[in-house]
C-alpha positions, 0 to 999 in steps of 0.5 A: 514172170519170175525174172521180170522186174515188175512182177518181181516187185509184186512178190513182196506185195503178195508173198506167201498170202492167199490170193485171187488171181484172175487172167482174162483175154484172148491174144493167146490161148489158155494152154499156151500161157497158163503154165506161166501164170500157174508158176507165178501164183505158186512163186507168190503164194508159196503153195505148190499144189493146186487142182484144176477144174475144167468144167467151164472150158469150151467143148470145141477145141481149136488149133494152135497157132503152132502147127500140129498143136491144139488150143483151148478157150473158156474158163479154167479154175485153179484151186491152190492148197493154201486157199488161193484162187486162179480164174483163167478166161480166154474167149474163142473170138474177138480181140480182148486185150489181156488183163491180170488182176491179183487181189488180197485182203489189203491190196489189188492190182489190175495189170494192163500189159499191152499198156505197160500200166497197172492200177493199184488199190490198198486197204484201208482207203482203196483209192485206184493209183495208176503206175508204170508196169513195163513188162520186160520181154524174154528177149530183153532178159536173156542177156541178164539170165545168161550173165547170171548163170555164167558168173554167179551160177544163179537162175531166177527161173523155175527149176526143172524139179519145181516146174514138172509137177506144175506141168503135170498138175496142168496137163493131166486135167487137160488131157482128161478133159480133151479125151472126154469131149473128143472122139479121138483119144490122145495119150500125149499132151497135144499143147505147146 
Protein backbone atom coordinates (compact mmCIF):
# COMPACT_ATOMS: atom_id res chain seq x y z
CA UNK A 1 0.00 0.00 0.00
CA UNK A 2 2.92 2.34 0.72
CA UNK A 3 4.10 2.27 -2.89
CA UNK A 4 0.71 2.21 -4.61
CA UNK A 5 0.25 5.68 -6.19
CA UNK A 6 -3.31 6.17 -4.94
CA UNK A 7 -2.43 5.23 -1.37
CA UNK A 8 0.69 7.42 -1.53
CA UNK A 9 -1.52 10.46 -2.22
CA UNK A 10 -3.36 9.81 1.04
CA UNK A 11 -0.11 10.22 2.98
CA UNK A 12 -0.30 13.97 2.27
CA UNK A 13 -3.95 14.05 3.36
CA UNK A 14 -3.47 12.27 6.71
CA UNK A 15 0.23 12.71 7.50
CA UNK A 16 0.88 12.35 11.25
CA UNK A 17 -2.79 12.87 12.13
CA UNK A 18 -4.92 10.89 14.53
CA UNK A 19 -7.22 8.81 12.33
CA UNK A 20 -9.93 6.20 12.47
CA UNK A 21 -9.33 3.45 9.94
CA UNK A 22 -12.12 0.99 9.18
CA UNK A 23 -11.78 -2.07 6.98
CA UNK A 24 -14.76 -4.28 6.27
CA UNK A 25 -15.24 -7.14 3.86
CA UNK A 26 -14.68 -10.83 3.55
CA UNK A 27 -12.96 -11.29 0.23
CA UNK A 28 -9.98 -12.54 2.19
CA UNK A 29 -9.45 -13.00 5.88
CA UNK A 30 -8.15 -10.83 8.68
CA UNK A 31 -4.91 -12.71 9.23
CA UNK A 32 -4.07 -12.54 5.51
CA UNK A 33 -4.71 -8.82 4.99
CA UNK A 34 -4.28 -7.19 8.35
CA UNK A 35 -0.52 -6.62 8.43
CA UNK A 36 -0.75 -4.51 5.27
CA UNK A 37 -3.37 -2.24 6.80
CA UNK A 38 -1.59 -1.93 10.14
CA UNK A 39 1.63 -1.05 8.30
CA UNK A 40 -0.27 1.51 6.23
CA UNK A 41 -1.80 3.07 9.35
CA UNK A 42 1.69 3.38 10.84
CA UNK A 43 2.88 4.95 7.57
CA UNK A 44 0.03 7.49 7.55
CA UNK A 45 0.16 8.46 11.20
CA UNK A 46 3.84 8.06 12.01
CA UNK A 47 2.76 6.05 15.06
CA UNK A 48 4.52 2.68 15.19
CA UNK A 49 3.21 1.14 18.39
CA UNK A 50 -0.22 -0.40 18.72
CA UNK A 51 -2.13 -2.91 20.80
CA UNK A 52 -4.79 -5.32 19.59
CA UNK A 53 -8.10 -6.23 21.16
CA UNK A 54 -9.15 -9.74 20.09
CA UNK A 55 -12.33 -10.03 22.20
CA UNK A 56 -14.66 -9.55 19.22
CA UNK A 57 -13.06 -12.20 17.01
CA UNK A 58 -15.18 -15.21 16.10
CA UNK A 59 -14.39 -18.25 18.23
CA UNK A 60 -14.47 -20.54 15.21
CA UNK A 61 -11.21 -20.55 13.23
CA UNK A 62 -11.41 -21.52 9.58
CA UNK A 63 -8.86 -22.97 7.21
CA UNK A 64 -7.01 -20.51 5.03
CA UNK A 65 -7.07 -20.75 1.26
CA UNK A 66 -3.39 -21.66 1.74
CA UNK A 67 -3.14 -25.31 2.78
CA UNK A 68 -1.97 -25.89 6.34
CA UNK A 69 -2.77 -22.37 7.58
CA UNK A 70 -5.67 -20.81 9.43
CA UNK A 71 -7.78 -17.72 8.99
CA UNK A 72 -9.73 -15.62 11.48
CA UNK A 73 -13.00 -13.74 11.17
CA UNK A 74 -14.87 -11.29 13.34
CA UNK A 75 -13.74 -7.85 14.47
CA UNK A 76 -10.27 -6.84 15.58
CA UNK A 77 -9.50 -3.45 17.14
CA UNK A 78 -6.07 -1.80 16.95
CA UNK A 79 -5.25 1.14 19.20
CA UNK A 80 -2.20 3.14 18.19
CA UNK A 81 -0.06 5.10 20.63
CA UNK A 82 -1.00 8.42 18.96
CA UNK A 83 -4.73 7.76 19.57
CA UNK A 84 -5.51 6.41 16.10
CA UNK A 85 -7.99 3.57 16.00
CA UNK A 86 -8.27 0.69 13.52
CA UNK A 87 -11.44 -1.38 13.24
CA UNK A 88 -11.08 -4.45 11.05
CA UNK A 89 -14.09 -6.65 10.26
CA UNK A 90 -14.29 -9.85 8.23
CA UNK A 91 -17.47 -11.92 8.13
CA UNK A 92 -17.27 -15.70 7.94
CA UNK A 93 -19.92 -15.96 5.20
CA UNK A 94 -21.02 -14.05 2.14
CA UNK A 95 -19.19 -11.97 -0.40
CA UNK A 96 -19.14 -8.53 1.18
CA UNK A 97 -16.87 -6.31 -0.95
CA UNK A 98 -13.84 -4.83 0.76
CA UNK A 99 -14.36 -1.20 1.78
CA UNK A 100 -11.79 0.94 3.59
CA UNK A 101 -12.69 4.15 5.40
CA UNK A 102 -10.10 6.62 6.64
CA UNK A 103 -11.37 9.45 8.81
CA UNK A 104 -9.76 12.46 10.44
CA UNK A 105 -11.21 15.66 11.88
CA UNK A 106 -11.03 17.37 8.48
CA UNK A 107 -11.30 14.66 5.85
CA UNK A 108 -13.03 11.37 5.11
CA UNK A 109 -12.31 8.76 2.48
CA UNK A 110 -14.37 5.71 1.62
CA UNK A 111 -12.32 3.51 -0.71
CA UNK A 112 -13.97 0.86 -2.88
CA UNK A 113 -11.02 -1.01 -4.35
CA UNK A 114 -13.17 -3.40 -6.39
CA UNK A 115 -14.73 -0.39 -8.20
CA UNK A 116 -11.49 1.68 -8.41
CA UNK A 117 -13.38 4.54 -6.79
CA UNK A 118 -13.34 6.53 -3.59
CA UNK A 119 -15.68 9.00 -1.96
CA UNK A 120 -14.05 12.05 -0.38
CA UNK A 121 -15.58 14.55 2.00
CA UNK A 122 -13.81 17.56 3.53
CA UNK A 123 -14.40 20.10 6.26
CA UNK A 124 -16.35 22.44 6.39
CA UNK A 125 -18.89 21.47 3.70
CA UNK A 126 -18.60 17.67 4.06
CA UNK A 127 -20.03 17.17 0.56
CA UNK A 128 -19.17 13.79 -0.96
CA UNK A 129 -17.12 13.79 -4.15
CA UNK A 130 -16.43 10.60 -6.08
CA UNK A 131 -12.88 10.25 -7.40
CA UNK A 132 -10.85 7.69 -9.34
CA UNK A 133 -8.98 5.35 -7.00
CA UNK A 134 -7.13 2.91 -9.20
CA UNK A 135 -5.34 0.39 -7.07
CA UNK A 136 -2.04 -0.69 -8.54
CA UNK A 137 -1.43 -4.37 -8.01
CA UNK A 138 1.92 -5.76 -6.93
CA UNK A 139 2.46 -7.31 -10.36
CA UNK A 140 2.24 -3.80 -11.85
CA UNK A 141 4.56 -2.31 -9.23
CA UNK A 142 7.35 -4.89 -9.41
CA UNK A 143 9.16 -3.38 -12.40
CA UNK A 144 9.27 0.10 -10.86
CA UNK A 145 10.28 -1.36 -7.51
CA UNK A 146 13.14 -3.35 -9.08
CA UNK A 147 14.31 -0.35 -11.15
CA UNK A 148 14.42 1.86 -8.05
CA UNK A 149 16.40 -0.75 -6.16
CA UNK A 150 18.89 -1.27 -8.97
CA UNK A 151 19.37 2.34 -10.08
CA UNK A 152 18.76 4.46 -7.00
CA UNK A 153 19.22 1.82 -4.30
CA UNK A 154 15.90 2.98 -2.84
CA UNK A 155 12.83 1.04 -1.91
CA UNK A 156 9.49 2.45 -0.78
CA UNK A 157 8.54 -0.76 0.99
CA UNK A 158 8.71 -1.15 4.74
CA UNK A 159 12.15 -2.19 5.95
CA UNK A 160 12.61 -5.44 7.85
CA UNK A 161 13.60 -3.47 10.96
CA UNK A 162 10.34 -1.54 10.80
CA UNK A 163 8.13 -4.43 9.71
CA UNK A 164 9.24 -7.05 12.25
CA UNK A 165 7.77 -5.20 15.29
CA UNK A 166 4.47 -4.68 13.41
CA UNK A 167 4.29 -8.40 12.70
CA UNK A 168 4.97 -9.27 16.34
CA UNK A 169 2.43 -6.73 17.61
CA UNK A 170 -0.12 -8.50 15.37
CA UNK A 171 0.90 -12.15 15.62
CA UNK A 172 1.47 -12.43 19.38
CA UNK A 173 -2.11 -11.41 20.33
CA UNK A 174 -3.51 -13.65 17.57
CA UNK A 175 -1.51 -16.61 18.85
CA UNK A 176 -2.72 -15.96 22.42
CA UNK A 177 -6.30 -15.73 21.14
CA UNK A 178 -5.94 -18.97 19.20
CA UNK A 179 -4.45 -20.82 22.19
CA UNK A 180 -7.22 -19.46 24.44
CA UNK A 181 -10.06 -20.80 22.26
CA UNK A 182 -8.44 -23.95 20.85
CA UNK A 183 -7.94 -27.39 22.36
CA UNK A 184 -4.70 -27.71 20.41
CA UNK A 185 -1.96 -25.37 21.62
CA UNK A 186 0.29 -23.61 19.11
CA UNK A 187 3.86 -22.43 19.51
CA UNK A 188 4.12 -21.14 15.92
CA UNK A 189 1.93 -18.71 14.04
CA UNK A 190 -0.44 -20.71 11.76
CA UNK A 191 -1.21 -17.63 9.65
CA UNK A 192 0.18 -16.37 6.34
